[in-house]
Residue frames as a rotation matrix with the C-alpha (Angstrom) as fourth column:
MET 1
0.446 0.095 -0.890 -86.64
-0.894 0.084 -0.439 68.73
0.033 0.992 0.122 125.56
THR 2
0.669 -0.201 0.715 -85.98
-0.006 0.961 0.275 65.04
-0.743 -0.188 0.642 124.87
LEU 3
0.085 -0.754 -0.651 -82.64
-0.881 -0.362 0.304 64.80
-0.465 0.548 -0.695 123.08
GLN 4
0.894 0.156 -0.419 -81.81
-0.381 0.756 -0.532 62.27
0.234 0.636 0.735 120.39
ASN 5
-0.115 -0.991 0.068 -79.13
-0.872 0.068 -0.484 60.33
0.475 -0.115 -0.872 122.25
ARG 6
0.144 0.220 0.965 -80.66
-0.687 0.724 -0.062 56.98
-0.712 -0.654 0.256 123.30
VAL 7
-0.465 -0.495 -0.734 -79.21
-0.878 0.365 0.310 53.95
0.115 0.789 -0.604 121.50
ASP 8
0.665 0.698 0.267 -81.01
-0.701 0.706 -0.101 50.72
-0.259 -0.120 0.958 120.58
PRO 9
0.267 -0.597 0.756 -79.39
-0.034 0.779 0.627 47.29
-0.963 -0.193 0.188 119.97
PHE 10
0.663 -0.027 0.748 -79.30
0.734 0.221 -0.642 48.03
-0.148 0.975 0.167 116.23
GLY 11
-0.416 -0.894 -0.164 -77.01
0.863 -0.445 0.238 50.98
-0.285 -0.042 0.957 116.95
ARG 12
-0.148 0.452 0.880 -79.66
0.589 -0.675 0.446 53.54
0.795 0.584 -0.166 115.97
ILE 13
-0.895 -0.262 -0.360 -80.02
0.445 -0.561 -0.698 56.73
-0.018 -0.785 0.619 117.99
HIS 14
-0.101 0.980 0.170 -83.47
0.742 -0.040 0.670 57.86
0.663 0.194 -0.723 119.20
ALA 15
-0.762 0.035 0.646 -85.16
-0.383 -0.829 -0.407 60.63
0.521 -0.558 0.645 121.16
VAL 16
0.201 0.793 -0.576 -87.03
0.288 0.514 0.808 58.92
0.936 -0.328 -0.125 124.02
PRO 17
0.605 0.087 0.792 -87.46
-0.596 -0.610 0.522 59.79
0.528 -0.788 -0.317 127.72
GLU 18
0.983 -0.181 0.037 -85.83
0.108 0.722 0.684 56.63
-0.151 -0.668 0.729 129.14
ARG 19
0.533 -0.843 -0.076 -82.14
-0.846 -0.531 -0.037 57.11
-0.009 0.084 -0.996 129.89
GLY 20
0.678 -0.303 -0.670 -80.88
0.043 0.926 -0.376 53.64
0.734 0.226 0.640 130.81
THR 21
0.958 -0.272 -0.091 -78.02
0.144 0.182 0.973 52.54
-0.248 -0.945 0.214 133.08
PHE 22
-0.021 -0.993 0.115 -74.91
0.757 0.059 0.651 53.30
-0.653 0.101 0.751 130.95
MET 23
0.820 0.156 -0.551 -73.66
-0.216 -0.807 -0.550 56.16
-0.530 0.569 -0.628 128.83
GLY 24
0.068 -0.854 0.516 -70.92
0.680 0.418 0.602 56.43
-0.730 0.311 0.609 126.21
ASN 25
0.436 0.068 -0.897 -69.80
-0.480 -0.826 -0.296 58.11
-0.761 0.560 -0.328 123.02
ARG 26
0.762 -0.133 0.633 -68.51
0.552 0.644 -0.529 57.47
-0.337 0.753 0.564 119.51
GLY 27
0.009 -0.973 0.229 -65.27
0.993 0.035 0.110 59.38
-0.116 0.226 0.967 119.56
GLY 28
-0.910 -0.410 -0.060 -66.33
0.404 -0.910 0.099 63.00
-0.095 0.066 0.993 119.53
CYS 29
-0.507 0.708 -0.492 -68.99
-0.229 -0.661 -0.715 65.57
-0.831 -0.249 0.497 118.68
MET 30
-0.792 0.335 0.511 -71.89
0.610 0.474 0.635 64.48
-0.029 0.814 -0.580 116.46
HIS 31
0.211 0.955 -0.209 -74.30
0.954 -0.248 -0.167 67.29
-0.211 -0.164 -0.964 117.38
THR 32
-0.068 -0.123 0.990 -74.89
0.536 -0.841 -0.068 70.91
0.841 0.526 0.123 116.47
ALA 33
-0.940 -0.247 0.235 -74.96
-0.016 -0.657 -0.754 73.94
0.341 -0.713 0.613 118.78
GLY 34
-0.242 0.939 0.244 -78.73
-0.896 -0.312 0.314 73.40
0.372 -0.143 0.917 118.86
GLN 35
-0.510 -0.075 0.857 -78.27
-0.622 0.720 -0.307 69.90
-0.594 -0.690 -0.414 120.35
LYS 36
0.740 0.663 -0.115 -79.33
-0.537 0.478 -0.695 68.11
-0.405 0.576 0.710 117.18
LEU 37
0.207 -0.670 0.713 -77.47
0.390 0.725 0.568 65.21
-0.897 0.160 0.412 115.58
ALA 38
0.043 -0.320 -0.947 -75.40
-0.580 -0.779 0.237 66.50
-0.813 0.539 -0.219 112.68
GLY 39
0.687 0.362 -0.630 -75.90
-0.726 0.307 -0.615 63.53
-0.030 0.880 0.474 110.34
ARG 40
-0.105 -0.760 -0.642 -72.81
-0.552 0.582 -0.598 61.44
0.827 0.291 -0.480 111.09
PRO 41
0.811 0.570 -0.128 -73.34
-0.244 0.529 0.813 58.43
0.532 -0.628 0.568 113.38
TRP 42
0.693 -0.632 -0.347 -69.73
0.660 0.363 0.657 58.35
-0.290 -0.684 0.669 114.62
VAL 43
0.836 -0.500 -0.227 -66.55
-0.525 -0.849 -0.065 60.44
-0.160 0.174 -0.972 114.72
SER 44
-0.258 -0.937 -0.236 -63.84
-0.944 0.296 -0.145 57.78
0.206 0.185 -0.961 115.15
ALA 45
-0.042 0.175 -0.984 -63.54
-0.192 0.965 0.180 54.03
0.980 0.196 -0.007 115.68
ARG 46
-0.918 -0.335 -0.212 -63.33
0.146 0.213 -0.966 54.51
0.369 -0.918 -0.147 119.46
TRP 47
0.047 0.981 0.190 -66.89
-0.398 -0.156 0.904 53.72
0.916 -0.118 0.383 120.61
ILE 48
-0.852 -0.482 -0.207 -66.95
0.021 0.362 -0.932 53.39
0.524 -0.798 -0.298 124.40
THR 49
0.338 0.911 -0.234 -69.36
0.293 0.134 0.947 52.62
0.894 -0.389 -0.222 127.24
CYS 50
-0.663 -0.603 0.443 -69.10
-0.113 -0.504 -0.856 54.63
0.740 -0.618 0.267 130.45
ARG 51
-0.531 0.453 -0.716 -70.52
0.847 0.259 -0.464 54.76
-0.025 -0.853 -0.521 133.96
LEU 52
0.388 0.728 0.565 -73.31
0.606 -0.663 0.439 57.23
0.695 0.172 -0.698 134.63
ASP 53
0.969 -0.077 0.235 -71.55
-0.228 -0.650 0.725 58.35
0.097 -0.756 -0.647 137.82
TYR 54
0.422 -0.891 -0.167 -67.79
0.781 0.451 -0.433 58.79
0.461 0.053 0.886 138.19
LYS 55
-0.528 -0.763 -0.372 -65.89
0.834 -0.385 -0.394 60.72
0.158 -0.519 0.840 140.87
GLY 56
-0.001 0.634 -0.773 -68.85
0.672 -0.573 -0.470 63.05
-0.741 -0.520 -0.425 141.33
TRP 57
-0.926 -0.366 -0.090 -68.24
0.170 -0.618 0.768 64.64
-0.337 0.696 0.634 137.93
HIS 58
0.147 0.989 0.028 -71.17
0.554 -0.058 -0.831 66.45
-0.820 0.138 -0.556 136.36
ARG 59
-0.900 -0.391 -0.194 -71.61
0.058 -0.548 0.835 67.80
-0.433 0.740 0.515 132.84
GLU 60
0.141 0.917 -0.373 -74.45
-0.485 -0.264 -0.834 69.13
-0.863 0.299 0.407 130.75
VAL 61
-0.036 -0.136 0.990 -75.08
0.579 0.805 0.132 66.84
-0.814 0.578 0.049 127.79
MET 62
0.291 0.095 0.952 -74.44
0.955 -0.087 -0.283 67.89
0.056 0.992 -0.115 124.19
GLN 63
0.410 -0.285 -0.866 -72.30
0.195 -0.900 0.389 70.91
-0.891 -0.329 -0.313 125.00
PRO 64
0.953 -0.036 -0.301 -71.09
-0.292 -0.378 -0.879 72.82
-0.082 0.925 -0.370 121.91
GLY 65
0.341 -0.874 -0.346 -68.00
-0.760 -0.040 -0.649 71.18
0.553 0.484 -0.678 120.46
GLN 66
-0.372 -0.437 0.819 -67.85
-0.860 0.495 -0.127 68.45
-0.350 -0.751 -0.559 123.13
TYR 67
-0.978 -0.027 -0.207 -68.40
-0.114 0.899 0.423 64.74
0.175 0.437 -0.882 122.62
THR 68
-0.170 0.984 -0.053 -71.98
-0.760 -0.097 0.642 63.57
0.627 0.150 0.764 122.13
GLU 69
-0.744 -0.024 0.668 -73.22
-0.566 0.554 -0.611 61.65
-0.355 -0.832 -0.426 125.17
LEU 70
-0.245 0.650 -0.719 -75.16
-0.561 0.510 0.652 58.51
0.791 0.563 0.239 124.29
PHE 71
-0.373 0.208 0.904 -77.24
-0.879 0.232 -0.416 56.36
-0.296 -0.950 0.097 126.64
PHE 72
-0.499 0.103 -0.860 -78.01
-0.391 0.859 0.330 52.62
0.773 0.501 -0.389 126.73
LEU 73
0.647 0.759 0.073 -80.44
-0.478 0.329 0.815 50.48
0.595 -0.562 0.575 128.69
ASP 74
0.808 -0.432 0.401 -77.49
-0.176 0.472 0.864 48.32
-0.563 -0.769 0.305 129.79
GLU 75
-0.134 -0.973 -0.187 -74.04
-0.631 -0.062 0.773 47.08
-0.764 0.221 -0.606 128.78
ALA 76
-0.321 0.063 0.945 -75.43
0.486 0.867 0.108 44.25
-0.813 0.494 -0.309 126.66
VAL 77
0.769 0.615 0.171 -77.22
0.501 -0.416 -0.759 46.82
-0.396 0.670 -0.628 124.49
ALA 78
0.599 -0.618 -0.510 -74.04
-0.578 -0.774 0.259 48.91
-0.555 0.139 -0.820 124.26
PHE 79
-0.434 -0.772 0.464 -72.06
-0.214 0.589 0.780 45.90
-0.875 0.239 -0.421 123.07
ALA 80
0.093 0.545 0.833 -74.73
0.754 0.508 -0.416 45.03
-0.650 0.667 -0.364 120.49
ALA 81
0.948 0.284 -0.147 -74.47
0.156 -0.812 -0.563 48.59
-0.279 0.511 -0.813 119.17
GLY 82
0.618 -0.763 0.191 -70.68
0.473 0.166 -0.865 48.17
0.628 0.625 0.464 118.92
HIS 83
0.465 -0.431 0.773 -69.36
-0.646 -0.763 -0.036 49.87
0.605 -0.483 -0.633 122.07
ARG 84
0.201 -0.460 -0.865 -66.76
0.567 0.774 -0.280 48.51
0.798 -0.434 0.417 124.51
PRO 85
0.707 0.164 -0.688 -65.86
0.703 -0.270 0.658 49.55
-0.078 -0.949 -0.306 128.11
CYS 86
0.769 -0.391 0.505 -64.08
-0.205 -0.900 -0.385 52.87
0.605 0.193 -0.772 128.72
PHE 87
0.122 -0.826 -0.550 -60.51
0.668 0.478 -0.570 52.67
0.734 -0.298 0.610 130.06
GLU 88
-0.640 -0.338 0.691 -60.96
-0.208 -0.789 -0.579 55.74
0.740 -0.514 0.434 132.28
CYS 89
-0.221 0.628 0.746 -64.19
-0.958 -0.284 -0.044 55.36
0.184 -0.725 0.664 134.23
ARG 90
0.831 0.495 0.253 -64.46
-0.528 0.845 0.081 51.55
-0.174 -0.201 0.964 133.78
ASN 91
0.033 -0.955 -0.294 -60.80
-0.987 0.016 -0.161 50.58
0.158 0.295 -0.942 133.83
ARG 92
-0.487 -0.222 0.845 -61.24
-0.525 0.847 -0.080 47.19
-0.698 -0.482 -0.529 135.50
GLU 93
0.438 0.747 0.501 -63.96
0.044 0.539 -0.841 46.11
-0.898 0.390 0.203 133.07
ALA 94
0.782 -0.173 -0.598 -62.05
-0.616 -0.357 -0.702 47.51
-0.092 0.918 -0.386 130.09
ARG 95
-0.282 -0.959 0.003 -58.88
-0.958 0.282 0.057 45.59
-0.055 0.013 -0.998 130.96
LEU 96
-0.364 0.222 0.905 -60.83
-0.228 0.920 -0.318 42.40
-0.903 -0.322 -0.284 131.61
PHE 97
0.728 0.684 0.038 -62.73
-0.095 0.156 -0.983 42.70
-0.679 0.712 0.179 128.34
ALA 98
0.503 -0.607 -0.615 -59.55
-0.859 -0.273 -0.433 43.38
0.095 0.746 -0.659 126.35
GLN 99
-0.519 -0.723 0.457 -57.85
-0.778 0.621 0.098 40.38
-0.354 -0.304 -0.884 127.96
ILE 100
-0.151 0.538 0.829 -60.73
0.025 0.841 -0.541 37.97
-0.988 -0.061 -0.140 127.37
TRP 101
0.802 0.440 -0.405 -61.42
-0.337 -0.226 -0.914 39.33
-0.493 0.869 -0.033 123.87
THR 102
0.120 -0.855 -0.504 -57.76
-0.992 -0.079 -0.102 38.76
0.048 0.512 -0.857 122.92
GLU 103
-0.657 -0.366 0.659 -57.65
-0.502 0.865 -0.020 35.24
-0.562 -0.343 -0.752 124.34
ALA 104
0.111 0.828 0.549 -60.90
0.087 0.543 -0.835 34.35
-0.990 0.140 -0.012 122.57
ASN 105
0.895 0.402 -0.192 -60.18
-0.091 -0.255 -0.963 35.90
-0.436 0.879 -0.192 119.18
GLN 106
0.588 -0.762 -0.272 -56.39
-0.450 -0.028 -0.892 35.67
0.672 0.647 -0.360 118.71
PRO 107
0.974 -0.159 0.160 -55.10
-0.058 0.509 0.859 33.00
-0.218 -0.846 0.487 121.13
GLY 108
0.400 -0.908 0.125 -51.35
0.815 0.415 0.405 33.14
-0.419 -0.060 0.906 121.64
GLU 109
-0.259 -0.438 0.861 -51.08
0.783 -0.618 -0.078 36.55
0.566 0.654 0.503 119.99
PRO 110
-0.474 0.064 -0.878 -50.88
0.715 -0.553 -0.427 39.64
-0.513 -0.831 0.217 122.24
LEU 111
0.647 0.738 0.192 -53.12
0.743 -0.553 -0.376 42.60
-0.172 0.386 -0.906 121.56
GLU 112
-0.191 -0.760 0.622 -51.11
0.844 -0.450 -0.290 45.22
0.500 0.469 0.728 119.69
SER 113
-0.999 -0.006 0.032 -53.11
-0.011 -0.868 -0.496 48.08
0.030 -0.496 0.868 121.22
ILE 114
-0.337 0.939 -0.067 -56.65
0.365 0.065 -0.929 49.02
-0.868 -0.338 -0.365 122.15
ASN 115
-0.136 0.241 -0.961 -56.75
-0.755 -0.654 -0.057 50.83
-0.642 0.718 0.271 118.80
ALA 116
-0.872 -0.213 -0.441 -56.29
-0.456 0.681 0.573 47.47
0.179 0.700 -0.691 117.07
LEU 117
-0.741 0.671 0.012 -59.29
0.565 0.634 -0.528 46.07
-0.362 -0.385 -0.849 118.98
ASP 118
-0.106 0.718 -0.688 -61.33
-0.076 -0.696 -0.714 49.15
-0.992 -0.023 0.128 118.06
ARG 119
-0.499 -0.121 -0.858 -60.49
-0.829 -0.219 0.514 48.69
-0.250 0.968 0.009 114.39
VAL 120
-0.973 0.190 -0.128 -61.78
0.148 0.949 0.278 45.11
0.175 0.251 -0.952 114.48
LEU 121
-0.432 0.861 -0.269 -64.98
0.585 0.041 -0.810 46.19
-0.686 -0.508 -0.521 116.22
HIS 122
-0.219 0.353 -0.910 -65.49
-0.484 -0.849 -0.212 48.97
-0.847 0.394 0.357 113.69
ARG 123
-0.798 -0.092 -0.596 -65.26
-0.585 0.357 0.728 46.51
0.145 0.930 -0.339 110.79
GLU 124
-0.875 0.442 -0.197 -67.73
0.462 0.885 -0.065 44.21
0.146 -0.148 -0.978 112.52
ARG 125
-0.468 0.730 -0.499 -70.31
0.529 -0.220 -0.819 46.74
-0.708 -0.647 -0.283 113.69
VAL 126
0.353 0.627 -0.694 -70.94
-0.164 -0.689 -0.706 48.98
-0.921 0.363 -0.140 110.66
ASP 127
0.201 -0.227 0.953 -70.89
0.965 0.212 -0.153 49.00
-0.167 0.951 0.262 106.89
VAL 128
-0.453 -0.475 -0.755 -68.91
0.456 -0.851 0.261 52.20
-0.766 -0.226 0.602 106.35
ALA 129
-0.950 0.067 0.306 -70.45
0.267 -0.338 0.902 52.78
0.164 0.939 0.303 102.90
THR 130
-0.183 0.976 0.119 -74.08
0.397 -0.038 0.917 52.59
0.900 0.215 -0.380 104.03
ARG 131
-0.683 -0.179 0.708 -73.50
-0.527 -0.551 -0.647 53.57
0.506 -0.815 0.282 107.71
ARG 132
0.476 0.879 0.018 -75.80
-0.708 0.372 0.600 50.70
0.521 -0.298 0.800 108.70
GLN 133
0.200 -0.351 0.915 -75.20
-0.805 0.473 0.358 48.04
-0.558 -0.808 -0.188 111.29
ARG 134
-0.257 -0.357 -0.898 -73.35
-0.759 0.650 -0.041 45.00
0.598 0.671 -0.438 109.99
THR 135
0.343 0.446 0.827 -74.93
-0.848 0.526 0.069 41.74
-0.404 -0.725 0.559 111.20
THR 136
-0.741 -0.517 -0.429 -74.17
-0.637 0.743 0.204 38.03
0.213 0.424 -0.880 110.86
ARG 137
0.406 0.849 -0.338 -76.13
-0.648 0.528 0.549 34.79
0.644 -0.004 0.765 111.03
ALA 138
-0.733 -0.620 0.280 -75.86
-0.626 0.452 -0.635 32.31
0.267 -0.641 -0.720 113.89
SER 139
-0.235 0.618 -0.750 -77.54
0.307 0.779 0.546 29.29
0.922 -0.102 -0.373 115.42
LEU 140
0.299 0.441 0.847 -79.59
-0.549 -0.646 0.530 30.48
0.781 -0.623 0.049 118.38
GLY 141
0.948 0.210 -0.241 -78.94
0.040 0.670 0.742 27.47
0.317 -0.712 0.626 120.59
GLY 142
0.337 -0.905 -0.259 -75.19
0.885 0.399 -0.241 27.98
0.321 -0.148 0.935 120.61
LEU 143
0.109 -0.290 0.951 -75.11
0.097 -0.949 -0.300 31.64
0.989 0.125 -0.075 121.64
PRO 144
-0.619 -0.395 -0.679 -73.75
0.702 0.110 -0.704 32.79
0.353 -0.912 0.210 125.02
ASP 145
0.385 0.713 -0.586 -75.64
0.896 -0.440 0.053 34.94
-0.220 -0.546 -0.808 127.50
GLY 146
-0.050 -0.351 -0.935 -75.50
0.260 -0.908 0.327 38.63
-0.964 -0.227 0.136 126.64
ALA 147
-0.919 -0.280 0.279 -75.80
0.316 -0.096 0.944 38.33
-0.237 0.955 0.177 122.86
PHE 148
-0.167 0.871 -0.461 -78.56
-0.389 -0.488 -0.781 40.21
-0.906 0.049 0.420 121.03
VAL 149
-0.873 -0.037 0.486 -80.45
0.382 0.567 0.730 38.63
-0.302 0.823 -0.481 118.15
ALA 150
-0.301 0.863 -0.406 -83.46
-0.812 -0.455 -0.366 39.20
-0.500 0.220 0.837 115.91
LEU 151
-0.300 0.304 0.904 -85.71
0.270 0.936 -0.225 36.40
-0.915 0.177 -0.363 114.70
ASP 152
-0.954 -0.071 0.291 -86.56
0.297 -0.108 0.949 36.16
-0.036 0.992 0.124 111.01
ALA 153
-0.155 0.984 0.084 -90.26
0.935 0.119 0.334 36.44
0.319 0.130 -0.939 111.86
GLU 154
0.892 0.391 -0.229 -89.67
0.449 -0.829 0.333 39.76
-0.060 -0.399 -0.915 113.68
PRO 155
0.163 -0.942 0.295 -86.51
0.875 0.000 -0.484 41.33
0.455 0.337 0.824 112.23
GLY 156
-0.071 -0.162 0.984 -87.16
-0.030 -0.986 -0.164 44.66
0.997 -0.041 0.065 113.94
ALA 157
0.817 0.432 0.383 -87.55
-0.409 -0.037 0.912 43.26
0.407 -0.901 0.147 117.47
PRO 158
-0.199 -0.974 -0.109 -84.19
-0.526 0.200 -0.827 42.86
0.827 -0.107 -0.552 119.29
LEU 159
0.882 0.458 -0.111 -84.00
-0.210 0.592 0.778 40.02
0.422 -0.663 0.619 121.82
LEU 160
-0.008 -0.881 0.473 -81.42
-0.974 -0.100 -0.203 39.37
0.226 -0.463 -0.857 124.53
ALA 161
0.379 0.020 -0.925 -80.20
-0.028 1.000 0.010 35.79
0.925 0.022 0.380 124.94
SER 162
-0.453 -0.519 0.725 -79.86
-0.749 -0.220 -0.625 35.05
0.484 -0.826 -0.289 128.64
ASP 163
-0.642 0.108 0.759 -80.25
-0.597 0.550 -0.584 31.99
-0.480 -0.828 -0.289 130.86
GLY 164
-0.863 0.230 0.449 -81.73
0.384 0.877 0.289 29.78
-0.327 0.422 -0.845 128.13
ALA 165
0.220 0.975 0.006 -84.36
0.812 -0.180 -0.556 32.33
-0.541 0.127 -0.831 127.14
LEU 166
-0.566 -0.266 0.780 -84.95
0.687 -0.675 0.268 35.33
0.456 0.688 0.565 124.90
TRP 167
-0.140 0.440 -0.887 -85.90
0.765 -0.521 -0.379 38.63
-0.629 -0.731 -0.264 126.50
ARG 168
0.280 0.332 0.901 -87.69
0.881 -0.461 -0.104 41.26
0.380 0.823 -0.421 124.43
TRP 169
-0.631 -0.660 -0.407 -85.88
0.756 -0.641 -0.132 44.60
-0.173 -0.391 0.904 124.68
SER 170
0.572 0.605 0.554 -87.42
0.680 -0.728 0.092 48.06
0.459 0.324 -0.828 125.04
PHE 171
-0.151 -0.649 0.746 -85.94
0.008 -0.755 -0.656 51.41
0.988 -0.093 0.119 126.12
GLY 172
0.268 0.357 0.895 -87.63
-0.831 -0.384 0.402 50.91
0.487 -0.852 0.194 129.50
GLY 173
-0.250 -0.361 0.899 -86.50
-0.785 0.619 0.031 47.34
-0.568 -0.697 -0.438 130.15
TYR 174
-0.903 -0.145 -0.404 -87.11
-0.360 0.769 0.528 43.72
0.234 0.622 -0.747 129.17
GLY 175
0.099 0.995 0.013 -90.40
-0.950 0.091 0.297 41.91
0.295 -0.042 0.955 128.74
ALA 176
0.551 0.202 0.810 -91.36
-0.568 0.802 0.185 38.38
-0.612 -0.562 0.557 129.72
PRO 177
-0.483 -0.863 -0.152 -88.84
-0.729 0.299 0.616 35.75
-0.486 0.408 -0.773 128.51
VAL 178
0.729 0.553 -0.403 -89.45
-0.684 0.623 -0.380 33.05
0.041 0.553 0.832 125.90
THR 179
0.331 -0.615 0.716 -87.64
-0.303 0.650 0.697 29.77
-0.894 -0.448 0.029 126.61
VAL 180
0.026 -0.429 -0.903 -85.21
-0.997 0.055 -0.055 28.65
0.074 0.901 -0.427 123.92
ALA 181
-0.385 -0.073 0.920 -86.11
-0.329 0.942 -0.063 25.01
-0.862 -0.327 -0.387 123.32
GLY 182
0.302 0.576 0.760 -87.13
0.415 0.639 -0.648 22.59
-0.858 0.511 -0.046 120.59
ARG 183
0.451 -0.053 0.891 -87.32
0.890 -0.057 -0.453 24.05
0.075 0.997 0.022 117.10
LEU 184
0.978 -0.058 0.202 -86.42
-0.066 -0.997 0.030 27.52
0.199 -0.042 -0.979 118.37
ALA 185
0.581 -0.804 0.126 -83.13
-0.155 0.043 0.987 26.27
-0.799 -0.593 -0.100 119.81
GLY 186
-0.102 -0.629 0.771 -82.01
0.691 0.513 0.509 25.11
-0.716 0.584 0.382 116.36
ALA 187
0.805 0.531 0.266 -83.19
0.556 -0.518 -0.649 28.22
-0.207 0.671 -0.712 114.54
GLU 188
-0.391 -0.848 0.359 -80.86
0.909 -0.418 0.002 30.48
0.148 0.327 0.934 112.58
VAL 189
0.657 0.577 -0.485 -81.13
0.675 -0.736 0.040 34.09
-0.334 -0.354 -0.873 113.69
THR 190
0.454 -0.504 0.734 -79.65
0.280 -0.702 -0.655 37.47
0.846 0.503 -0.178 112.88
LEU 191
0.233 -0.492 -0.839 -76.85
0.971 0.069 0.230 38.20
-0.056 -0.868 0.494 115.34
LEU 192
0.879 0.155 0.451 -76.68
0.209 -0.975 -0.070 41.89
0.429 0.156 -0.890 116.26
THR 193
0.768 -0.639 0.037 -73.73
-0.262 -0.260 0.929 41.74
-0.584 -0.724 -0.367 118.67
PRO 194
0.372 -0.697 -0.613 -70.36
-0.902 -0.115 -0.416 41.84
0.219 0.708 -0.671 116.82
PRO 195
0.761 0.018 -0.648 -68.98
-0.090 0.993 -0.078 38.29
0.642 0.118 0.757 116.37
SER 196
-0.269 -0.939 -0.214 -65.70
0.181 0.169 -0.969 38.91
0.946 -0.300 0.125 118.22
VAL 197
-0.477 0.211 0.853 -67.64
-0.812 -0.476 -0.337 40.29
0.335 -0.854 0.398 121.18
VAL 198
0.667 0.741 -0.084 -69.82
-0.683 0.652 0.328 37.16
0.298 -0.161 0.941 121.18
GLU 199
0.363 -0.617 -0.698 -66.63
0.232 0.785 -0.574 35.09
0.903 0.046 0.428 121.36
ALA 200
-0.676 -0.579 0.456 -65.51
-0.256 -0.396 -0.882 37.15
0.691 -0.713 0.119 124.37
PHE 201
0.083 0.789 0.609 -68.89
-0.986 -0.023 0.165 36.44
0.144 -0.614 0.776 126.03
ARG 202
0.781 0.220 -0.584 -68.43
-0.266 0.964 0.007 32.75
0.565 0.150 0.811 125.25
ALA 203
-0.043 -0.920 -0.390 -64.98
0.313 0.358 -0.880 32.88
0.949 -0.160 0.272 126.86
GLY 204
-0.196 0.027 -0.980 -66.31
0.948 0.259 -0.183 34.37
0.249 -0.966 -0.076 130.09
TYR 205
-0.991 -0.078 0.106 -66.91
0.051 -0.969 -0.241 38.12
0.122 -0.234 0.965 129.89
ARG 206
-0.323 0.916 -0.239 -70.28
0.945 0.297 -0.140 38.87
-0.058 -0.271 -0.961 131.53
PRO 207
-0.722 0.084 0.687 -71.97
0.176 -0.938 0.300 42.07
0.669 0.337 0.662 130.28
ALA 208
-0.873 0.444 -0.201 -74.13
0.101 -0.238 -0.966 43.90
-0.477 -0.864 0.163 132.80
VAL 209
-0.614 0.748 0.251 -77.85
0.467 0.088 0.880 43.65
0.636 0.657 -0.404 132.11
HIS 210
-0.469 0.546 0.694 -80.81
-0.600 -0.774 0.204 45.70
0.648 -0.320 0.691 133.30
PRO 211
-0.852 0.120 0.510 -82.59
-0.412 0.448 -0.793 44.44
-0.324 -0.886 -0.332 136.47
SER 212
0.139 0.979 -0.148 -85.75
-0.889 0.057 -0.455 43.78
-0.437 0.195 0.878 134.43
CYS 213
0.197 -0.183 -0.963 -83.95
-0.541 0.799 -0.262 40.78
0.818 0.573 0.058 132.96
GLY 214
0.732 0.330 0.596 -84.48
-0.666 0.159 0.729 38.41
0.146 -0.930 0.337 135.85
ALA 215
0.699 -0.538 0.472 -81.51
0.167 0.764 0.623 36.11
-0.696 -0.357 0.623 135.20
GLY 216
0.736 -0.413 0.536 -78.34
0.671 0.336 -0.661 35.64
0.093 0.847 0.524 133.24
ALA 217
0.408 -0.748 0.523 -75.45
0.383 -0.380 -0.842 37.75
0.829 0.544 0.132 132.04
GLY 218
-0.609 -0.573 -0.548 -74.45
0.752 -0.197 -0.629 40.17
0.253 -0.795 0.551 134.80
ARG 219
0.430 0.879 -0.206 -76.82
0.900 -0.399 0.178 42.34
0.074 -0.262 -0.962 136.80
SER 220
-0.323 -0.532 0.783 -76.24
0.464 -0.810 -0.359 46.07
0.825 0.247 0.508 136.43
C-alpha cells in the first residue's frame, strides 16, 4: 500500500511511490491506527528533516501513536515545505544552518533557542487559520541557489532555482533546466521557500539537492 507521506514543495502531503532522499516529521503523530492522515498537517512547530539511514536504526513507518514519517525528494524541497535539519541525526548540518540563519536574519543578536527559530519558521511557512502554505513575492534574478519558486503562468508547477536556471520538480526528480536570463531574470515570482531560509541560503548554507539536478546547491 502506498502511504500518504510524500511532501511536495508546497508542503502538501501525497501518496506516491517515489520516496526521495530525506525523511522528517512535523512534531508528532498525524496518522490513525490504519495509517491514514488524521486531518491535521502538523503537531507542533518543530518540523525537521532527517537522514534516511542513521546508526543502522530501522522502524516501520506510521506506527500507532508514533510520529508520522514524511519523505522529500531532497533537502531543498524540505526547506520549501518549511522543515529544517534535525539536531540528532543531522547535528552538523543543524548547527551550521542555525548559525548561518542567525547571522543572516538577526546579525549581532544570538539565537535564544532552536525553539525561537522554529517559531519564526512556523509563522513564515503556514497560515495557521487556513492551514495553507504562506508564500511571498520576490524578484527571480536575485534569488540564491536552493530556493523554490512558482511562475505566475504556472502557479502549480514548483521550480528549483539553481546555477542560473530553473529546474522543474517532480516526485521522481528534476526535468531539463530553463536558463534564467533576459525578461525572465527580472520577473516577479511566488517564493515558496520561507524568506528567512532564503536569507540563510544567500548567506552560504547549501541545501542538498537530488542528483537529477545537474548543478548548483549541494548534491545529495
